gemmi code that builds the backbone of each chain (N, CA, C; Angstrom):
import gemmi

chains = {
    "A": [
        ("UNK", (30.844, 208.637, 217.424), (30.613, 207.330, 217.460), (32.260, 206.857, 217.458)),
        ("UNK", (31.844, 205.945, 218.381), (32.876, 204.825, 219.022), (32.935, 203.615, 218.061)),
        ("UNK", (34.080, 203.397, 217.256), (34.746, 202.880, 216.592), (35.410, 201.481, 216.669)),
        ("UNK", (35.345, 200.293, 216.403), (36.761, 199.906, 216.872), (36.522, 198.499, 215.548)),
        ("UNK", (37.449, 198.188, 214.265), (37.392, 197.736, 213.696), (38.829, 197.045, 213.822)),
        ("UNK", (38.775, 195.576, 213.905), (39.749, 194.218, 213.657), (39.893, 193.553, 212.485)),
        ("UNK", (41.415, 193.662, 212.085), (41.755, 193.382, 210.983), (43.163, 192.200, 211.348)),
        ("UNK", (43.212, 191.431, 210.113), (44.777, 190.839, 210.012), (44.381, 189.339, 210.285)),
        ("UNK", (43.051, 189.148, 210.507), (42.756, 187.513, 210.730), (43.152, 186.629, 209.312)),
        ("UNK", (42.834, 185.132, 209.276), (42.874, 184.254, 208.310), (43.898, 183.241, 208.573)),
        ("UNK", (43.694, 182.369, 207.539), (44.274, 181.226, 207.662), (45.737, 180.607, 208.119)),
        ("UNK", (45.950, 179.944, 208.787), (47.463, 179.902, 209.166), (47.589, 178.642, 209.514)),
        ("UNK", (48.779, 178.026, 209.564), (49.091, 176.484, 209.974), (49.899, 176.967, 211.217)),
        ("UNK", (49.470, 175.534, 211.682), (49.509, 175.201, 212.987), (51.292, 175.360, 213.260)),
        ("UNK", (51.458, 176.218, 214.566), (52.912, 176.459, 214.578), (53.275, 177.982, 214.013)),
        ("UNK", (52.657, 178.204, 213.067), (52.590, 179.657, 212.346), (52.650, 181.040, 213.361)),
        ("UNK", (52.414, 182.441, 212.778), (51.855, 183.234, 213.755), (51.043, 184.439, 212.843)),
        ("UNK", (50.442, 185.211, 213.306), (49.569, 186.196, 213.061), (49.843, 187.487, 213.779)),
        ("UNK", (49.834, 188.516, 213.390), (49.178, 189.599, 214.230), (47.955, 190.329, 213.670)),
        ("UNK", (47.023, 190.363, 214.773), (45.993, 191.212, 214.608), (46.310, 192.647, 214.831)),
        ("UNK", (45.225, 193.645, 213.925), (45.316, 195.021, 214.347), (43.762, 195.396, 214.822)),
        ("UNK", (43.720, 196.495, 215.567), (42.441, 196.669, 216.200), (42.364, 198.409, 216.149)),
        ("UNK", (41.791, 199.066, 215.309), (41.967, 200.462, 214.836), (40.831, 200.630, 215.360)),
        ("UNK", (40.843, 201.999, 216.409), (39.907, 202.877, 217.526), (39.923, 204.183, 216.724)),
        ("UNK", (38.575, 204.323, 217.070), (37.856, 205.720, 216.410), (36.735, 206.058, 217.362)),
        ("UNK", (36.616, 207.844, 217.132), (35.554, 208.679, 218.243), (35.292, 208.606, 219.497)),
        ("UNK", (37.033, 208.259, 219.787), (37.209, 208.378, 221.218), (38.456, 208.626, 221.761)),
        ("UNK", (38.737, 209.162, 223.154), (40.531, 208.951, 223.124), (41.531, 207.994, 223.086)),
        ("UNK", (41.673, 207.252, 222.375), (42.299, 206.021, 222.770), (43.042, 205.716, 223.989)),
        ("UNK", (43.928, 206.892, 223.771), (45.299, 206.909, 224.604), (44.646, 206.790, 226.270)),
        ("UNK", (43.244, 206.967, 226.701), (42.675, 207.042, 227.964), (42.138, 206.017, 228.415)),
        ("UNK", (41.838, 204.905, 228.094), (40.968, 203.694, 227.880), (42.299, 202.466, 227.538)),
        ("UNK", (41.787, 201.768, 228.704), (42.397, 200.010, 228.763), (41.461, 199.553, 227.760)),
        ("UNK", (42.273, 198.475, 227.333), (41.889, 197.583, 226.289), (42.312, 196.114, 226.241)),
        ("UNK", (41.146, 195.542, 225.563), (41.023, 193.967, 225.733), (41.244, 193.247, 224.606)),
        ("UNK", (41.668, 192.042, 224.702), (41.402, 191.123, 223.410), (40.343, 189.837, 223.886)),
        ("UNK", (39.751, 189.110, 223.504), (38.418, 188.832, 224.064), (38.041, 187.528, 222.809)),
        ("UNK", (38.583, 186.200, 222.989), (37.839, 185.568, 221.393), (36.893, 184.671, 221.902)),
        ("UNK", (36.352, 183.752, 220.571), (34.952, 183.073, 220.858), (35.451, 181.833, 219.810)),
        ("UNK", (35.548, 180.828, 219.859), (35.800, 179.519, 219.269), (34.375, 179.239, 218.268)),
        ("UNK", (34.320, 178.518, 217.102), (32.975, 178.477, 216.901), (32.168, 177.562, 217.542)),
        ("UNK", (30.984, 177.808, 217.630), (29.766, 177.624, 218.527), (30.117, 177.413, 220.237)),
        ("UNK", (31.038, 178.053, 220.367), (31.436, 178.504, 222.009), (31.575, 179.316, 222.525)),
        ("UNK", (31.978, 179.413, 224.011), (31.647, 180.729, 224.714), (33.010, 181.770, 224.742)),
        ("UNK", (32.760, 182.528, 225.396), (33.376, 183.907, 225.208), (34.786, 183.569, 225.801)),
        ("UNK", (35.588, 183.642, 225.626), (37.326, 183.211, 226.354), (38.189, 184.767, 226.584)),
        ("UNK", (38.421, 185.557, 227.585), (39.282, 186.698, 227.698), (40.123, 186.006, 227.227)),
        ("UNK", (41.144, 187.146, 226.490), (42.633, 186.672, 226.132), (43.973, 187.466, 226.438)),
        ("UNK", (43.458, 188.912, 226.671), (44.862, 190.034, 227.066), (44.252, 191.107, 227.780)),
        ("UNK", (44.988, 191.766, 228.063), (44.500, 193.393, 228.988), (45.430, 193.746, 228.584)),
        ("UNK", (45.265, 195.403, 228.149), (46.345, 196.459, 228.565), (46.144, 197.511, 228.920)),
        ("UNK", (46.678, 198.316, 230.193), (46.460, 199.382, 230.159), (46.618, 200.543, 229.233)),
        ("UNK", (45.763, 201.837, 230.158), (46.158, 202.832, 228.958), (47.391, 203.123, 228.016)),
        ("UNK", (48.194, 203.319, 228.854), (49.488, 203.453, 228.591), (50.547, 202.641, 228.469)),
        ("UNK", (50.011, 201.185, 227.947), (50.810, 200.040, 227.751), (51.839, 199.226, 228.924)),
        ("UNK", (51.452, 199.814, 230.469), (52.555, 199.498, 231.374), (52.016, 198.427, 232.282)),
        ("UNK", (50.600, 198.220, 232.228), (50.149, 196.936, 232.748), (49.667, 195.722, 231.813)),
        ("UNK", (50.194, 194.129, 231.845), (49.427, 193.599, 230.783), (48.895, 192.525, 231.391)),
        ("UNK", (47.990, 191.703, 231.328), (47.536, 190.643, 231.680), (47.367, 189.444, 230.292)),
        ("UNK", (47.799, 188.258, 230.845), (47.508, 187.115, 229.468), (46.535, 186.516, 230.254)),
        ("UNK", (45.321, 185.545, 229.673), (45.173, 184.142, 229.831), (46.329, 183.394, 229.910)),
        ("UNK", (46.167, 182.270, 230.765), (47.023, 181.129, 230.950), (47.159, 180.242, 229.393)),
        ("UNK", (46.327, 180.682, 228.718), (46.105, 179.559, 227.447), (47.041, 179.981, 226.410)),
        ("UNK", (47.232, 181.575, 226.497), (47.880, 182.167, 225.561), (49.287, 182.499, 226.114)),
        ("UNK", (49.959, 182.752, 227.410), (51.145, 183.204, 227.656), (52.156, 182.669, 227.511)),
        ("UNK", (53.023, 183.624, 227.192), (53.708, 183.195, 226.398), (54.456, 182.670, 224.859)),
        ("UNK", (52.950, 183.046, 224.373), (52.972, 182.742, 222.757), (51.902, 184.207, 222.373)),
        ("UNK", (51.369, 184.490, 222.910), (50.849, 186.212, 222.208), (51.471, 187.240, 223.041)),
        ("UNK", (51.820, 188.225, 222.513), (51.887, 189.547, 222.957), (50.799, 190.819, 222.443)),
        ("UNK", (50.491, 191.581, 223.407), (49.353, 192.660, 223.367), (50.176, 193.644, 223.341)),
        ("UNK", (49.882, 194.692, 222.605), (50.564, 196.019, 222.330), (49.627, 197.045, 221.980)),
        ("UNK", (50.130, 198.415, 222.137), (49.181, 199.554, 221.552), (49.965, 200.473, 221.484)),
        ("UNK", (49.785, 201.475, 220.257), (50.169, 202.313, 219.985), (49.570, 203.305, 220.111)),
        ("UNK", (49.672, 204.364, 220.847), (48.627, 205.540, 221.251), (48.384, 206.563, 220.242)),
        ("UNK", (49.649, 206.535, 219.401), (49.676, 207.581, 218.491), (48.956, 207.373, 217.322)),
        ("UNK", (48.732, 206.125, 217.062), (48.302, 205.540, 216.100), (46.680, 204.928, 216.512)),
        ("UNK", (46.053, 204.733, 217.546), (45.347, 204.567, 217.920), (44.798, 203.321, 217.554)),
        ("UNK", (45.798, 202.455, 217.907), (45.927, 201.318, 217.696), (45.935, 200.327, 218.370)),
        ("UNK", (45.705, 198.752, 218.337), (45.744, 197.842, 219.464), (45.972, 196.657, 218.431)),
        ("UNK", (47.483, 195.694, 219.019), (47.589, 194.855, 218.088), (47.793, 193.291, 219.456)),
        ("UNK", (47.389, 192.397, 218.437), (47.829, 191.114, 219.197), (48.791, 190.402, 218.250)),
        ("UNK", (49.869, 189.818, 218.715), (50.930, 188.877, 218.170), (50.616, 187.830, 218.720)),
        ("UNK", (50.370, 186.865, 217.560), (49.902, 185.432, 217.816), (51.444, 184.413, 217.297)),
        ("UNK", (51.527, 183.836, 218.140), (53.007, 182.865, 217.816), (52.844, 181.530, 218.152)),
        ("UNK", (53.353, 180.674, 217.351), (53.050, 179.423, 218.203), (51.933, 178.973, 217.937)),
        ("UNK", (50.890, 179.347, 217.088), (49.432, 179.276, 217.020), (49.479, 177.546, 216.658)),
        ("UNK", (48.021, 177.251, 217.415), (47.506, 176.035, 217.541), (46.285, 175.777, 217.307)),
        ("UNK", (45.569, 174.328, 216.876), (44.157, 174.730, 216.454), (43.310, 175.078, 217.448)),
        ("UNK", (43.513, 174.923, 218.587), (42.681, 175.512, 219.465), (42.662, 176.909, 219.778)),
        ("UNK", (43.150, 177.684, 218.870), (43.187, 178.792, 218.788), (42.367, 179.688, 217.844)),
        ("UNK", (41.963, 178.542, 217.206), (40.645, 179.171, 216.243), (39.497, 179.977, 216.679)),
        ("UNK", (39.341, 180.686, 216.372), (37.999, 181.950, 217.233), (37.934, 182.874, 215.846)),
        ("UNK", (36.934, 183.842, 216.548), (36.787, 185.229, 216.013), (37.365, 185.577, 217.221)),
        ("UNK", (38.284, 186.823, 216.900), (38.985, 187.926, 218.223), (38.408, 189.131, 217.785)),
        ("UNK", (38.115, 189.423, 219.309), (37.268, 190.826, 219.173), (38.236, 191.617, 220.312)),
        ("UNK", (38.371, 192.488, 219.672), (39.103, 193.724, 220.784), (37.868, 194.825, 221.451)),
        ("UNK", (37.699, 194.898, 222.402), (36.902, 195.670, 223.503), (37.629, 196.503, 224.406)),
        ("UNK", (37.215, 197.561, 224.294), (37.023, 198.323, 225.118), (36.941, 198.505, 226.388)),
        ("UNK", (37.759, 198.927, 227.403), (37.118, 198.932, 228.955), (36.188, 200.474, 229.031)),
        ("UNK", (35.011, 200.519, 229.869), (34.696, 201.075, 230.747), (35.697, 201.987, 231.131)),
        ("UNK", (35.585, 203.467, 230.878), (36.289, 204.655, 231.600), (36.444, 204.395, 233.296)),
        ("UNK", (37.952, 204.606, 233.812), (37.655, 204.402, 235.400), (38.231, 205.783, 235.774)),
        ("UNK", (36.545, 205.847, 236.772), (36.174, 207.502, 237.290), (36.826, 207.545, 238.597)),
        ("UNK", (37.647, 206.084, 239.055), (38.200, 206.233, 240.575), (37.200, 205.287, 240.989)),
        ("UNK", (36.197, 205.054, 240.993), (35.370, 204.091, 241.887), (34.877, 203.066, 241.081)),
        ("UNK", (34.197, 202.071, 241.704), (33.515, 200.689, 241.304), (34.593, 199.791, 241.463)),
        ("UNK", (34.444, 198.769, 240.914), (35.496, 197.748, 240.427), (36.316, 197.996, 239.526)),
        ("UNK", (37.284, 197.461, 239.423), (38.544, 197.736, 238.479), (39.204, 196.317, 238.755)),
        ("UNK", (39.808, 196.186, 237.197), (39.676, 196.421, 235.996), (38.278, 196.425, 235.725)),
        ("UNK", (37.546, 197.897, 234.927), (36.272, 197.651, 234.295), (35.927, 196.681, 233.251)),
        ("UNK", (34.615, 196.595, 233.093), (34.278, 195.535, 231.865), (34.251, 196.373, 230.832)),
        ("UNK", (34.043, 195.755, 229.806), (33.841, 196.139, 228.308), (32.408, 196.836, 227.393)),
        ("UNK", (32.513, 197.742, 227.403), (31.428, 198.714, 227.092), (31.536, 198.456, 225.172)),
        ("UNK", (32.353, 198.642, 224.609), (32.181, 198.839, 223.107), (33.218, 197.268, 222.716)),
        ("UNK", (32.517, 196.805, 221.933), (33.468, 195.759, 220.947), (33.390, 195.560, 219.388)),
        ("UNK", (34.459, 195.685, 218.996), (34.638, 195.472, 217.274), (33.734, 194.119, 216.893)),
        ("UNK", (33.603, 194.320, 215.482), (32.674, 193.077, 214.869), (33.646, 191.934, 215.246)),
        ("UNK", (35.064, 191.809, 215.268), (35.929, 190.665, 215.201), (36.546, 190.234, 214.241)),
        ("UNK", (37.669, 189.729, 213.890), (38.428, 188.867, 212.676), (38.285, 187.263, 213.071)),
        ("UNK", (38.188, 186.401, 212.214), (38.448, 185.136, 212.318), (39.797, 184.264, 212.091)),
        ("UNK", (40.465, 183.982, 213.282), (41.405, 183.206, 212.775), (41.302, 182.022, 212.992)),
        ("UNK", (41.896, 181.014, 211.746), (41.661, 179.431, 211.880), (43.156, 179.243, 211.509)),
        ("UNK", (43.383, 178.440, 212.586), (44.601, 177.281, 212.668), (44.500, 175.930, 211.876)),
        ("UNK", (44.639, 175.974, 210.729), (44.722, 174.496, 210.316), (45.470, 174.221, 208.905)),
        ("UNK", (46.382, 173.073, 209.082), (46.931, 172.607, 208.134), (46.109, 172.196, 206.684)),
    ],
    "B": [
        ("UNK", (41.797, 177.863, 239.548), (41.408, 179.344, 238.919), (39.889, 179.266, 239.226)),
        ("UNK", (39.330, 180.596, 238.952), (37.935, 181.079, 239.522), (37.104, 180.178, 238.220)),
        ("UNK", (36.412, 179.303, 238.747), (35.082, 179.123, 238.072), (33.470, 179.467, 237.935)),
        ("UNK", (33.252, 180.274, 236.848), (31.542, 180.622, 236.826), (30.479, 179.704, 235.952)),
        ("UNK", (29.681, 179.448, 236.989), (28.981, 178.030, 236.339), (27.497, 178.635, 235.831)),
        ("UNK", (27.253, 178.533, 234.608), (25.958, 179.224, 234.100), (24.988, 178.019, 233.614)),
        ("UNK", (23.552, 177.879, 233.724), (22.832, 177.029, 233.330), (23.072, 177.153, 231.617)),
        ("UNK", (23.062, 175.864, 231.076), (23.131, 175.913, 229.704), (21.970, 176.830, 228.973)),
        ("UNK", (20.778, 176.355, 229.353), (19.825, 177.474, 228.679), (18.523, 177.881, 229.546)),
        ("UNK", (18.027, 178.536, 229.681), (16.784, 178.974, 230.220), (15.375, 179.308, 229.180)),
        ("UNK", (14.415, 179.164, 229.104), (12.988, 179.340, 228.443), (11.953, 179.862, 229.319)),
        ("UNK", (11.629, 181.040, 228.309), (10.496, 181.957, 229.353), (9.796, 182.488, 228.364)),
        ("UNK", (8.442, 182.126, 228.652), (7.760, 182.845, 227.753), (7.440, 184.121, 227.657)),
        ("UNK", (6.628, 185.263, 226.599), (7.088, 186.613, 226.049), (5.991, 187.087, 227.547)),
        ("UNK", (6.783, 188.275, 228.137), (6.115, 189.035, 228.938), (6.135, 188.484, 231.029)),
        ("UNK", (6.841, 187.565, 230.615), (7.089, 186.633, 231.676), (8.557, 187.235, 232.459)),
        ("UNK", (8.878, 186.537, 233.721), (10.074, 187.140, 233.919), (11.480, 185.756, 233.894)),
        ("UNK", (12.967, 186.170, 233.509), (13.605, 185.482, 233.058), (14.473, 185.534, 234.234)),
        ("UNK", (14.985, 184.181, 234.937), (15.947, 184.595, 235.952), (17.241, 183.981, 235.192)),
        ("UNK", (18.741, 184.407, 235.252), (19.717, 183.446, 234.614), (21.118, 183.854, 236.085)),
        ("UNK", (21.381, 182.441, 236.211), (22.168, 182.608, 237.290), (23.819, 182.156, 236.823)),
        ("UNK", (24.232, 182.893, 237.869), (26.246, 182.940, 237.659), (26.636, 182.354, 239.160)),
        ("UNK", (27.107, 181.552, 239.383), (27.468, 180.315, 240.328), (28.895, 180.607, 240.400)),
        ("UNK", (29.455, 181.126, 241.673), (31.280, 181.170, 241.847), (31.123, 181.145, 243.208)),
        ("UNK", (32.430, 180.418, 243.628), (32.430, 180.488, 245.252), (32.554, 182.011, 245.694)),
        ("UNK", (31.891, 182.067, 246.594), (31.468, 183.673, 247.439), (31.972, 184.692, 246.280)),
        ("UNK", (30.951, 184.492, 245.388), (30.919, 185.495, 244.069), (30.322, 186.855, 244.737)),
        ("UNK", (29.591, 187.141, 245.568), (28.702, 188.044, 246.343), (30.238, 189.053, 246.814)),
        ("UNK", (31.305, 188.751, 246.745), (32.575, 189.379, 247.346), (33.209, 190.044, 245.779)),
        ("UNK", (32.579, 189.662, 244.888), (33.194, 190.164, 243.521), (32.276, 190.787, 242.947)),
        ("UNK", (32.864, 192.047, 241.918), (31.765, 192.741, 241.070), (31.261, 191.907, 239.615)),
        ("UNK", (30.105, 191.586, 239.104), (29.683, 190.807, 238.360), (28.951, 191.471, 237.171)),
        ("UNK", (29.900, 191.671, 235.966), (29.009, 191.854, 234.848), (28.544, 190.790, 233.913)),
        ("UNK", (27.436, 191.640, 232.912), (26.730, 190.797, 232.297), (26.587, 191.381, 231.104)),
        ("UNK", (26.388, 189.973, 229.664), (26.832, 190.750, 228.579), (26.084, 189.942, 227.647)),
        ("UNK", (24.911, 190.347, 227.039), (24.305, 189.726, 225.609), (24.605, 189.780, 224.548)),
        ("UNK", (24.650, 188.505, 223.782), (25.061, 188.331, 222.570), (23.820, 187.397, 221.882)),
        ("UNK", (23.593, 188.590, 220.834), (22.745, 188.164, 219.637), (23.936, 187.220, 218.484)),
        ("UNK", (23.318, 186.007, 217.794), (23.796, 185.254, 216.786), (24.466, 186.140, 215.520)),
        ("UNK", (25.972, 185.811, 215.483), (26.643, 186.705, 214.510), (26.896, 188.344, 215.210)),
        ("UNK", (27.017, 188.329, 216.228), (27.136, 189.976, 216.453), (28.059, 189.538, 217.658)),
        ("UNK", (28.503, 190.839, 218.185), (29.361, 191.062, 219.442), (28.823, 191.159, 220.468)),
        ("UNK", (29.048, 190.808, 221.470), (28.540, 191.258, 222.836), (28.179, 192.276, 223.027)),
        ("UNK", (27.222, 192.515, 223.880), (26.802, 193.815, 224.837), (26.546, 193.659, 226.136)),
        ("UNK", (26.992, 194.839, 226.674), (27.394, 195.174, 228.402), (25.808, 195.163, 228.099)),
        ("UNK", (25.391, 194.650, 229.340), (24.065, 194.991, 229.737), (23.469, 195.321, 231.561)),
        ("UNK", (24.611, 194.504, 231.553), (24.585, 194.907, 233.256), (25.967, 195.061, 233.926)),
        ("UNK", (26.575, 196.277, 234.487), (27.770, 195.833, 235.383), (27.771, 196.411, 236.740)),
        ("UNK", (29.119, 195.757, 237.537), (29.114, 196.278, 238.687), (27.795, 195.545, 240.056)),
        ("UNK", (27.512, 194.360, 239.349), (26.260, 193.733, 240.073), (25.252, 193.892, 239.443)),
        ("UNK", (24.899, 195.167, 239.413), (23.603, 195.434, 239.039), (23.227, 197.228, 238.340)),
        ("UNK", (24.305, 197.762, 237.965), (24.268, 198.900, 237.044), (23.851, 198.645, 235.864)),
        ("UNK", (23.177, 199.451, 235.272), (22.968, 199.526, 233.521), (23.659, 200.823, 232.876)),
        ("UNK", (24.217, 200.093, 231.858), (24.718, 200.988, 231.119), (23.456, 201.996, 230.553)),
        ("UNK", (23.880, 202.809, 229.478), (22.985, 204.007, 229.207), (22.326, 203.310, 227.721)),
        ("UNK", (21.268, 203.139, 227.557), (20.746, 202.713, 226.365), (20.018, 201.143, 226.740)),
        ("UNK", (20.155, 200.833, 228.318), (19.858, 199.352, 228.355), (18.743, 199.632, 229.203)),
        ("UNK", (17.366, 198.632, 228.551), (16.161, 199.253, 229.260), (16.225, 198.678, 230.529)),
        ("UNK", (15.379, 198.893, 231.638), (14.931, 198.995, 233.103), (15.020, 197.889, 232.958)),
        ("UNK", (14.133, 197.264, 232.269), (13.846, 195.764, 232.398), (15.365, 194.974, 232.337)),
        ("UNK", (16.449, 194.836, 232.446), (17.407, 194.102, 233.062), (17.813, 194.731, 234.095)),
        ("UNK", (17.938, 193.654, 235.187), (18.543, 193.996, 236.179), (19.420, 192.905, 237.096)),
        ("UNK", (20.331, 193.105, 238.235), (20.903, 192.078, 238.464), (21.487, 192.501, 239.912)),
        ("UNK", (21.639, 191.266, 240.539), (21.581, 190.997, 242.113), (23.000, 190.011, 242.189)),
        ("UNK", (23.297, 190.055, 243.271), (24.740, 189.401, 243.419), (24.699, 189.211, 245.110)),
        ("UNK", (25.330, 188.364, 245.736), (25.073, 187.577, 246.984), (25.431, 185.882, 247.159)),
        ("UNK", (26.050, 186.267, 248.330), (26.421, 184.778, 248.382), (27.751, 183.719, 247.566)),
        ("UNK", (26.849, 182.691, 246.605), (27.712, 181.998, 245.841), (27.083, 182.236, 244.439)),
        ("UNK", (25.686, 183.303, 244.428), (24.925, 183.186, 243.418), (25.026, 184.977, 243.095)),
        ("UNK", (25.297, 185.144, 241.672), (24.588, 186.416, 240.761), (23.260, 186.124, 240.097)),
        ("UNK", (23.032, 186.894, 239.973), (21.373, 186.787, 238.996), (21.243, 187.589, 237.664)),
        ("UNK", (21.259, 187.452, 236.857), (20.774, 188.508, 235.832), (19.029, 188.153, 235.710)),
        ("UNK", (18.304, 189.527, 235.920), (17.070, 189.254, 235.895), (16.587, 190.280, 234.421)),
        ("UNK", (15.581, 189.944, 233.670), (15.316, 190.549, 232.605), (13.427, 190.066, 232.923)),
        ("UNK", (12.997, 191.536, 233.227), (11.141, 191.313, 233.515), (10.645, 191.501, 231.664)),
        ("UNK", (9.276, 191.563, 232.073), (8.527, 191.419, 230.806), (9.249, 190.847, 229.563)),
        ("UNK", (9.934, 189.768, 229.440), (10.859, 189.378, 228.600), (9.829, 189.172, 227.094)),
        ("UNK", (10.613, 190.124, 226.142), (10.349, 190.582, 224.646), (10.863, 189.107, 223.727)),
        ("UNK", (10.323, 189.117, 222.397), (11.123, 188.190, 221.642), (12.646, 188.414, 221.263)),
        ("UNK", (13.075, 190.025, 220.989), (13.949, 190.178, 221.020), (15.057, 190.215, 222.291)),
        ("UNK", (14.780, 189.597, 223.224), (15.826, 189.286, 224.565), (16.612, 187.771, 224.093)),
        ("UNK", (15.892, 187.258, 223.174), (16.797, 186.019, 222.705), (17.610, 186.287, 222.425)),
        ("UNK", (18.981, 185.479, 222.858), (20.202, 185.379, 222.762), (20.898, 184.531, 223.780)),
        ("UNK", (22.271, 184.983, 223.668), (23.202, 184.289, 224.619), (23.693, 185.152, 226.175)),
        ("UNK", (23.845, 184.808, 226.907), (23.913, 185.799, 228.294), (25.048, 185.532, 228.635)),
        ("UNK", (26.225, 185.943, 229.300), (27.328, 185.670, 229.602), (27.766, 186.505, 230.921)),
        ("UNK", (28.280, 185.797, 231.933), (28.599, 186.480, 233.348), (29.939, 186.549, 233.305)),
        ("UNK", (30.675, 187.914, 233.855), (32.055, 188.025, 233.738), (32.223, 188.423, 235.369)),
        ("UNK", (33.446, 187.892, 235.932), (34.397, 188.709, 237.031), (36.113, 188.695, 236.298)),
        ("UNK", (36.627, 189.507, 237.741), (38.030, 189.874, 237.769), (38.330, 188.800, 238.700)),
        ("UNK", (39.472, 188.029, 238.318), (39.738, 186.870, 239.317), (41.295, 187.474, 239.811)),
        ("UNK", (41.738, 187.570, 240.736), (42.835, 188.374, 241.291), (43.379, 187.292, 242.157)),
        ("UNK", (44.469, 186.917, 242.395), (45.011, 186.630, 243.661), (46.331, 186.348, 243.641)),
        ("UNK", (47.570, 186.100, 244.279), (48.689, 186.478, 244.571), (49.503, 186.622, 243.419)),
        ("UNK", (49.399, 185.405, 242.510), (49.876, 184.795, 241.386), (49.348, 185.141, 240.329)),
        ("UNK", (48.138, 185.588, 240.080), (47.694, 185.568, 238.695), (46.177, 186.467, 239.128)),
        ("UNK", (45.980, 187.215, 237.944), (45.154, 188.018, 237.658), (44.383, 187.974, 236.083)),
        ("UNK", (43.188, 187.375, 236.334), (42.535, 187.480, 234.956), (40.706, 187.463, 234.734)),
        ("UNK", (40.530, 188.113, 233.511), (38.870, 187.733, 233.789), (38.521, 186.584, 233.065)),
        ("UNK", (37.176, 186.131, 234.101), (36.667, 184.864, 233.818), (35.409, 185.601, 233.186)),
        ("UNK", (35.183, 184.242, 232.139), (33.532, 184.465, 231.910), (33.114, 183.173, 232.080)),
        ("UNK", (31.595, 183.175, 232.389), (31.103, 181.660, 232.665), (30.836, 181.164, 231.238)),
        ("UNK", (30.450, 179.870, 231.454), (30.021, 179.444, 230.038), (28.648, 180.043, 229.053)),
        ("UNK", (28.040, 180.845, 229.677), (26.619, 181.271, 228.712), (25.867, 180.570, 229.186)),
        ("UNK", (24.518, 181.521, 228.992), (23.079, 180.497, 229.387), (22.296, 180.812, 227.551)),
        ("UNK", (22.102, 180.429, 227.182), (21.284, 180.651, 225.787), (19.526, 180.644, 226.362)),
        ("UNK", (19.217, 182.068, 226.109), (17.841, 181.983, 226.301), (16.551, 182.154, 225.390)),
        ("UNK", (15.669, 181.459, 225.856), (14.762, 181.074, 224.363), (13.608, 181.707, 224.737)),
        ("UNK", (12.745, 182.522, 224.123), (11.514, 183.252, 224.309), (10.646, 182.551, 223.594)),
        ("UNK", (9.703, 181.756, 224.102), (9.073, 180.526, 224.174), (7.806, 180.985, 222.788)),
    ],
}
model = gemmi.Model(1)
for chain_id, residues in chains.items():
    chain = gemmi.Chain(chain_id)
    for i, (resn, *xyz) in enumerate(residues, 1):
        res = gemmi.Residue()
        res.name, res.seqid = resn, gemmi.SeqId(i, " ")
        for name, pos in zip(("N", "CA", "C"), xyz):
            atom = gemmi.Atom()
            atom.name, atom.element = name, gemmi.Element(name[0])
            atom.pos, atom.b_iso = gemmi.Position(*pos), 0.0
            res.add_atom(atom)
        chain.add_residue(res)
    model.add_chain(chain)
structure = gemmi.Structure()
structure.add_model(model)
structure.setup_entities()
């Protein structure tokens, strides 16, 4: 069974830092692209960042570029999001999401077929 | 940046057909994906690549995409379909690549 479990959320002051982790199990983590998506309280979904299976290709939303860093450790089946210079508007539930496996046909990159349950990040003084 | 426009809400009686639209400039040239999110839960992929369904998603869920509008159609709506629905596309230009979500549509089953 595919499982994605986020951790590392919590309360942090504006300007502070936090590192989120996503532990993956039930599939060959190193073969899948991964993403972080966030959802502010009562709001819609906002994509945050993408990382390829090898980690060689990375994309960020403009809203977090230069402040957030996505990374992965395929040996530990883990995905990370280092968040620096946090702002009140970064307050959200953060989800890690796995991309559909790309078999060489169909659109690319692939949409998200499994999501974790999310971890809440609150930025407040 | 690319913008996806969804109606904030759609209401439908049980057994009827719900249609949720997602508007974007020439969206017909992109692949559109749809997610369902129930309160307190993570999103679930219900349609991808305009009209394909992941395993386990009922045939009642279907999608289409043409011109400036993509549509998620839910046939024979059930009470359990009440949820927020989001469309998604990949936007790639010369200087930027990113996933874009629509603002979401709340489906109410009357």
